[in-house]
C-alpha positions as CSV (number, residue, x, y, z in Angstrom):
1,X,74.5,99.3,112.0
2,X,75.0,97.8,115.5
3,X,71.4,98.7,116.5
4,X,70.1,97.0,113.3
5,X,72.0,93.8,114.1
6,X,70.4,93.8,117.6
7,X,66.9,94.2,116.0
8,X,67.6,91.3,113.6
9,X,68.8,89.1,116.4
10,X,65.7,89.9,118.5
11,X,63.6,89.2,115.4
12,X,65.1,85.8,115.2
13,X,64.0,85.0,118.7
14,X,60.6,86.4,118.1
15,X,60.2,84.2,115.0
16,X,61.3,81.2,117.1
17,X,58.8,82.0,119.9
18,X,55.9,82.3,117.5
19,X,56.7,79.2,115.4
20,X,53.9,77.3,117.2
21,X,51.5,80.2,117.6
22,X,48.2,80.3,115.8
23,X,48.9,83.7,114.2
24,X,52.3,85.5,114.0
25,X,52.4,89.0,115.3
26,X,52.8,92.0,113.1
27,X,56.3,92.6,114.6
28,X,57.3,89.0,113.7
29,X,56.0,89.4,110.1
30,X,57.9,92.7,109.8
31,X,61.2,91.1,111.0
32,X,60.6,88.2,108.6
33,X,60.2,90.5,105.7
34,X,63.3,92.4,106.7
35,X,65.3,89.1,106.7
36,X,64.0,88.0,103.3
37,X,65.0,91.4,101.9
38,X,68.5,91.1,103.3
39,X,68.8,87.5,101.9
40,X,67.8,88.8,98.5
41,X,70.4,91.5,98.8
42,X,73.0,88.9,99.8
43,X,72.2,86.7,96.8
44,X,72.5,89.7,94.4
45,X,75.9,90.6,95.9
46,X,77.0,87.0,95.5
47,X,76.0,87.2,91.8
48,X,78.2,90.3,91.4
49,X,81.2,88.0,91.6
50,X,80.1,86.5,88.3
51,X,80.2,90.1,87.0
52,X,83.7,90.6,88.3
53,X,84.8,87.4,86.7
54,X,83.4,88.4,83.3
55,X,84.8,92.0,83.4
56,X,88.3,90.8,84.4
57,X,88.3,88.0,81.8
58,X,87.0,90.2,79.0
59,X,89.4,93.1,79.7
60,X,92.5,90.8,79.7
61,X,94.0,88.3,77.2
62,X,92.4,85.0,76.6
63,X,95.4,83.1,77.7
64,X,94.7,84.2,81.3
65,X,90.9,83.7,81.4
66,X,90.9,80.4,83.3
67,X,93.2,81.8,85.9
68,X,90.9,84.8,86.5
69,X,87.9,82.5,86.8
70,X,89.7,80.4,89.4
71,X,90.8,83.5,91.4
72,X,87.2,84.7,91.6
73,X,85.8,81.3,92.6
74,X,88.5,80.9,95.3
75,X,87.9,84.5,96.6
76,X,84.3,84.0,97.4
77,X,84.9,80.5,98.9
78,X,87.9,81.4,101.0
79,X,86.5,84.7,102.0
80,X,83.2,83.2,103.2
81,X,84.9,80.6,105.4
82,X,87.5,83.0,106.9
83,X,84.9,85.6,107.5
84,X,83.0,83.1,109.6
85,X,86.0,82.0,111.5
86,X,87.5,85.3,112.4
87,X,86.4,88.3,110.1
88,X,82.9,88.7,111.5
89,X,84.1,88.8,115.1
90,X,86.8,91.5,114.3
91,X,84.2,93.5,112.4
92,X,81.1,93.2,114.7
93,X,82.3,91.9,118.0
94,X,82.5,93.9,121.2
95,X,84.8,96.8,120.5
96,X,88.3,97.2,121.9
97,X,88.8,101.0,122.1
98,X,86.9,101.5,118.8
99,X,89.6,99.7,116.9
100,X,88.5,96.1,116.4
101,X,86.1,93.5,117.7
102,X,87.3,91.0,120.2
103,X,84.6,88.3,120.5
104,X,82.3,86.3,118.3
105,X,84.8,84.1,116.6
106,X,83.2,81.2,114.7
107,X,80.0,83.2,115.4
108,X,80.1,82.1,119.0
109,X,77.4,84.1,120.8
110,X,76.1,85.4,117.5
111,X,74.3,82.4,116.3
112,X,71.1,84.4,115.8
113,X,72.8,86.7,113.2
114,X,73.3,84.1,110.4
115,X,71.4,86.2,107.9
116,X,73.4,89.3,108.6
117,X,76.6,87.3,108.6
118,X,75.9,86.0,105.0
119,X,75.2,89.5,103.8
120,X,78.4,90.9,105.3
121,X,80.5,87.9,104.1
122,X,79.5,88.8,100.5
123,X,80.9,92.3,101.1
124,X,84.2,91.0,102.5
125,X,84.7,88.8,99.4
126,X,83.9,91.8,97.2
127,X,86.6,93.9,98.8
128,X,89.2,91.1,98.1
129,X,88.1,90.4,94.6
130,X,88.7,94.0,93.5
131,X,92.4,93.2,93.8
132,X,92.1,90.3,91.3
133,X,91.6,92.4,88.2
134,X,94.4,94.9,89.0
135,X,97.0,92.2,89.5
136,X,95.8,90.0,86.6
137,X,98.1,88.3,84.1
138,X,101.3,88.1,86.3
139,X,100.6,87.2,90.0
140,X,101.1,83.7,91.3
141,X,97.8,82.1,92.3
142,X,99.3,81.1,95.7
143,X,100.3,84.7,96.4
144,X,96.9,86.0,95.5
145,X,95.3,83.5,97.8
146,X,97.6,84.6,100.7
147,X,96.6,88.2,100.1
148,X,92.9,87.2,100.0
149,X,93.3,85.5,103.4
150,X,94.9,88.7,104.9
151,X,92.2,91.0,103.4
152,X,89.1,89.0,104.4
153,X,90.4,87.8,107.8
154,X,91.8,91.0,109.2
155,X,92.5,94.1,107.0
156,X,89.0,94.6,105.7
157,X,87.2,93.6,109.0
158,X,89.2,96.3,110.9
159,X,88.1,99.0,108.5
160,X,84.5,97.6,108.7
161,X,84.6,97.8,112.5
162,X,85.7,101.4,112.4
163,X,82.7,102.4,110.3
164,X,79.9,99.8,110.7
165,X,80.9,98.0,113.9
166,X,80.6,100.9,116.3
167,X,84.3,101.9,116.0
168,X,85.9,105.3,116.3
169,X,84.9,106.6,112.9
170,X,81.3,105.7,113.5
171,X,81.5,107.6,116.8
172,X,82.8,110.7,114.9
173,X,79.8,110.5,112.5
174,X,81.6,109.2,109.4
175,X,78.9,108.1,106.9
176,X,79.4,105.3,104.4
177,X,76.0,103.8,103.7
178,X,77.1,100.7,101.6
179,X,80.9,100.9,101.3
180,X,82.4,103.4,98.9
181,X,85.3,103.5,101.4
182,X,84.8,100.4,103.5
183,X,84.6,98.0,100.6
184,X,85.8,99.8,97.4
185,X,88.5,102.1,98.6
186,X,90.0,99.4,100.9
187,X,90.1,96.9,98.0
188,X,91.6,99.4,95.6
189,X,94.3,100.4,98.0
190,X,95.2,96.7,98.4
191,X,95.4,96.6,94.6
192,X,97.7,99.7,94.5
193,X,100.2,98.1,96.9
194,X,100.1,94.7,95.2
195,X,100.6,96.3,91.8
196,X,103.6,98.2,93.1
197,X,105.2,95.0,94.4
198,X,104.4,93.1,91.2
199,X,105.4,95.7,88.6
200,X,103.9,96.0,85.1
201,X,103.2,93.3,82.7
202,X,105.9,92.5,80.1
203,X,105.8,95.0,77.3
204,X,103.4,97.4,79.0
205,X,106.0,100.2,79.4
206,X,108.6,99.6,76.7
207,X,110.6,101.8,74.4
208,X,109.6,104.9,76.2
209,X,105.9,104.3,75.4
210,X,102.8,103.3,77.3
211,X,101.6,100.3,75.2
212,X,98.0,99.1,75.1
213,X,97.6,95.4,75.8
214,X,94.1,94.9,74.5
215,X,91.4,92.8,76.2
216,X,90.3,89.7,74.2
217,X,86.5,90.0,74.6
218,X,84.8,93.4,75.3
219,X,81.3,91.9,74.9
220,X,82.1,89.6,77.8
221,X,83.3,92.6,79.8
222,X,80.1,94.4,78.9
223,X,78.0,91.5,80.2
224,X,80.0,91.6,83.4
225,X,79.3,95.3,83.8
226,X,75.5,94.6,83.4
227,X,75.7,91.9,86.0
228,X,77.6,94.1,88.4
229,X,75.0,96.9,87.8
230,X,72.2,94.5,88.5
231,X,73.9,93.1,91.6
232,X,74.5,96.6,92.9
233,X,70.8,97.1,93.5
234,X,71.3,94.4,96.2
235,X,74.6,95.8,97.3
236,X,73.1,99.2,98.1
237,X,69.5,98.2,98.5
238,X,70.2,95.4,100.9
239,X,72.3,97.7,103.0
240,X,69.0,99.3,104.3
241,X,68.9,96.1,106.4
242,X,65.1,96.4,106.5
243,X,62.2,96.1,104.0
244,X,61.6,99.8,104.3
245,X,59.0,100.9,101.8
246,X,60.3,104.4,101.6
247,X,64.1,104.0,101.8
248,X,64.5,101.0,99.4
249,X,62.9,102.8,96.4
250,X,65.0,105.8,97.2
251,X,68.2,103.8,97.3
252,X,67.4,101.9,94.1
253,X,66.6,105.2,92.3
254,X,69.8,107.0,93.3
255,X,71.8,103.9,92.4
256,X,70.2,103.7,88.9
257,X,70.6,107.4,88.3
258,X,74.2,107.7,89.4
259,X,75.3,104.7,87.3
260,X,73.4,106.1,84.2
261,X,75.1,109.5,84.7
262,X,78.5,107.8,85.0
263,X,78.0,106.1,81.6
264,X,76.8,109.3,79.9
265,X,79.7,111.4,81.4
266,X,82.5,108.9,80.6
267,X,81.1,108.3,77.0
268,X,80.9,112.0,76.1
269,X,84.0,113.0,78.0
270,X,86.1,110.3,76.2
271,X,84.7,111.7,73.0
272,X,85.8,115.2,74.0
273,X,89.2,113.9,75.3
274,X,90.1,111.3,72.7
275,X,87.8,112.1,69.7
276,X,86.0,108.8,70.2
277,X,83.5,107.2,72.6
278,X,85.8,104.7,74.2
279,X,84.1,101.4,75.0
280,X,86.1,100.3,78.0
281,X,86.0,103.7,79.6
282,X,82.2,103.9,79.0
283,X,81.7,100.5,80.6
284,X,83.8,101.5,83.5
285,X,81.9,104.7,83.7
286,X,78.9,102.7,84.9
287,X,81.0,101.2,87.7
288,X,82.4,104.6,88.5
289,X,78.9,106.0,89.0
290,X,77.9,103.0,91.2
291,X,81.0,103.3,93.4
292,X,80.5,107.0,93.7
293,X,76.9,106.8,94.9
294,X,77.4,103.9,97.3
295,X,78.4,106.0,100.3
296,X,75.5,108.4,100.2
297,X,72.8,106.4,98.3
298,X,70.4,106.6,101.2
299,X,70.8,110.3,101.9
300,X,71.2,112.2,98.6
301,X,68.4,113.4,96.3
302,X,67.9,112.0,92.8
303,X,69.4,115.2,91.3
304,X,72.4,114.9,93.7
305,X,72.8,111.3,92.5
306,X,73.0,112.4,88.9
307,X,75.6,115.0,89.7
308,X,77.7,112.5,91.7
309,X,77.5,110.1,88.8
310,X,78.4,112.7,86.2
311,X,81.5,113.8,88.1
312,X,82.5,110.2,88.8
313,X,82.4,109.5,85.0
314,X,84.7,112.4,84.3
315,X,87.0,111.5,87.2
316,X,87.2,107.9,85.9
317,X,88.5,108.9,82.5
318,X,91.2,111.2,83.9
319,X,92.1,108.8,86.7
320,X,92.7,105.9,84.3
321,X,95.0,108.0,82.2
322,X,96.9,109.4,85.2
323,X,97.4,106.1,86.8
324,X,98.5,104.4,83.6
325,X,100.7,107.1,82.1
326,X,102.0,109.1,85.1
327,X,102.0,106.7,88.0
328,X,102.7,103.8,85.7
329,X,100.6,101.4,87.7
330,X,99.6,98.6,85.3
331,X,96.0,97.9,86.1
332,X,94.4,95.9,83.2
333,X,90.8,96.5,84.2
334,X,90.9,100.0,85.7
335,X,90.0,98.7,89.2
336,X,92.2,101.3,91.0
337,X,90.5,104.2,89.2
338,X,87.0,102.8,89.5
339,X,87.0,101.6,93.1
340,X,89.8,103.8,94.6
341,X,89.5,107.2,93.1
342,X,85.8,107.1,92.6
343,X,85.4,105.6,96.1
344,X,87.2,108.6,97.5
345,X,84.9,110.9,95.5
346,X,81.8,109.1,96.6
347,X,82.8,109.3,100.3
348,X,83.6,113.0,100.1
349,X,80.4,113.6,98.1
350,X,78.4,112.7,101.2
351,X,79.8,115.8,102.9
352,X,78.5,117.9,100.0
353,X,75.3,116.3,98.8
354,X,73.8,114.7,101.9
355,X,70.4,116.2,102.4
356,X,70.8,116.0,106.2
357,X,74.5,116.9,106.8
358,X,75.8,118.2,103.5
359,X,77.5,121.5,102.8
360,X,75.3,122.2,99.8
361,X,72.3,121.9,102.1
362,X,73.5,124.5,104.5
363,X,74.9,122.1,107.1
364,X,78.4,123.4,107.2
365,X,81.7,121.8,106.4
366,X,82.0,119.5,109.4
367,X,80.7,116.4,107.7
368,X,83.0,116.9,104.8
369,X,85.9,117.1,107.2
370,X,84.9,113.9,108.9
371,X,84.6,112.1,105.6
372,X,88.1,113.3,104.6
373,X,89.5,112.1,107.9
374,X,88.0,108.7,107.3
375,X,89.4,108.4,103.9
376,X,92.9,109.4,105.1
377,X,92.7,106.9,108.0
378,X,91.6,104.0,105.7
379,X,94.4,104.8,103.2
380,X,97.0,104.8,106.0
381,X,95.7,101.6,107.5
382,X,95.4,99.6,104.3
383,X,98.6,100.7,102.7
384,X,100.5,100.0,105.9
385,X,99.1,96.5,106.5
386,X,99.0,95.3,102.9
387,X,102.5,96.7,102.3
388,X,103.9,95.0,105.5
389,X,102.2,91.7,104.6
390,X,103.5,91.6,101.0
391,X,107.0,92.7,102.2
392,X,107.1,89.7,104.5
393,X,105.8,87.3,101.8
394,X,108.4,88.5,99.3
395,X,111.2,87.8,101.7
396,X,110.4,84.1,101.2
397,X,109.4,84.0,97.5
398,X,108.5,86.1,94.6
399,X,104.8,86.8,94.2
400,X,105.2,87.1,90.4
401,X,105.3,84.2,87.9
402,X,108.3,83.8,85.7
403,X,108.8,85.6,82.4
404,X,108.2,82.4,80.5
405,X,105.0,81.6,82.4
406,X,103.7,85.1,81.8
407,X,104.3,85.0,78.1
408,X,102.8,81.5,77.8
409,X,99.8,82.6,79.9
410,X,98.7,81.8,83.4
411,X,96.1,79.3,82.2
412,X,98.8,76.8,81.3
413,X,101.3,77.9,83.9
414,X,98.9,77.7,86.9
415,X,96.3,75.2,85.7
416,X,97.7,73.2,82.8
417,X,94.7,74.0,80.7
418,X,93.0,76.7,78.6
419,X,89.7,78.6,78.7
420,X,89.4,78.5,74.9
421,X,90.4,76.4,71.9
422,X,91.3,79.6,70.1
423,X,95.0,79.8,69.7
424,X,96.8,83.1,70.6
425,X,100.4,84.0,70.2
426,X,102.3,82.5,73.2
427,X,105.6,84.0,72.5
428,X,105.0,87.7,71.9
429,X,106.2,89.9,74.7
430,X,104.0,92.8,73.5
431,X,106.9,95.1,73.2
432,X,105.8,96.1,69.8
433,X,102.1,96.6,70.7
434,X,101.0,100.0,69.3
435,X,99.7,102.7,71.6
436,X,96.2,102.2,70.3
437,X,95.9,98.4,69.8
438,X,93.5,97.0,67.2
439,X,92.6,93.9,69.2
440,X,92.8,90.2,69.0
441,X,91.9,89.9,65.4
442,X,94.8,92.0,64.3
443,X,97.2,90.1,66.4
444,X,96.0,86.7,65.1
445,X,96.2,88.0,61.5
446,X,99.8,89.1,62.0
447,X,101.0,85.8,63.4
448,X,103.5,84.2,61.1
449,X,103.1,86.9,58.5
450,X,106.4,88.0,57.0
451,X,107.0,91.5,55.7
452,X,106.8,91.7,51.9
453,X,110.2,92.2,50.2
454,X,110.8,95.6,48.7
455,X,111.1,95.8,44.9
456,X,114.6,96.3,43.7
457,X,115.5,99.8,42.6
458,X,116.5,100.0,38.9
């Protein structure tokens, strides 16, 4: 990654020096094509934030949709600015003992790396926005913003430096092509800690049952998944950092195949497990396959990508159930399972399926051990830092809205408005929600309906 940054910087100088030349050199044209490809990748990753907003809105209740939209807009905006000021320097500045970068704040001395900065800023914001869905419907907006600041300015950049900035994990040979661990696992771990501090939504775990709180618009969530899938071609493809005519088609192919396999596996495994093809699990299966392939997308075969996606789809179904029913972590969109559990699987899969270092290709177990070490290190770092940060924040104020605000919906509580004209029950605490909910239509139909009186016995 460091070498590629250097080439991009040199390329910028070459382009500048040939600006007035009669004919640009082949090298200058090559660098120009590389930069155009990286910018296309950056724009696709930016568009993924629309996908996150749609998935989170669709999988939660309508009375919180506006709040979710505002969180996603603020995440990309705050994240970009903070990554410019401090995050990029910590991630890609000169290394201090392989732990973090120490120079380049405000891009000082790195002015020729603007294109690479934009691409990486999109990744930083993606890491932070993973938390948004997991903490939906009960976190204060101000608390979420504070956590976004911590993630994009320091917690994520340190992990990025370890792997992509020439840090100690990179030195050991840890491989994460586009961020199964760096981006997705880090964001999911932040979500785990935040959910533990917040607790579950009102009525989620009541009367000894795990109650389903249905999303209000699954078609909207499906649109979000399609957007994320589309953007992921830039997420993984742009991470080549060059318009490589051989590597890019390979990365796009493995990305497509793993996501497709994830959908197939989650659909049929949910049929086997629950006697129905569950829509939300199937949609998340696509994301599971995408997260799973992200670490090894450039170095696994198409068949390997399919196997990784199939396993990710099954893992997703089991992880959602385990996290919800056993760990009792209330994650409305399944972000912890998708980005965390499948992020771990994708990272370890490199040690198994990599055609150059994988165990299944006769290269021994060393790469798998390095991958496992990296996962453990990132878990320890993220849990410690996010936990410490939220502990300090909660010493001054609660990070959760009041019960009344949660019941009314965060759209009104935080923004004084609503995303829809459609009216939803504002006073139900969901304590009577059945284990298999029947959705918004059933809830609306039941509002104000009184039970019929029983006939008198003669």
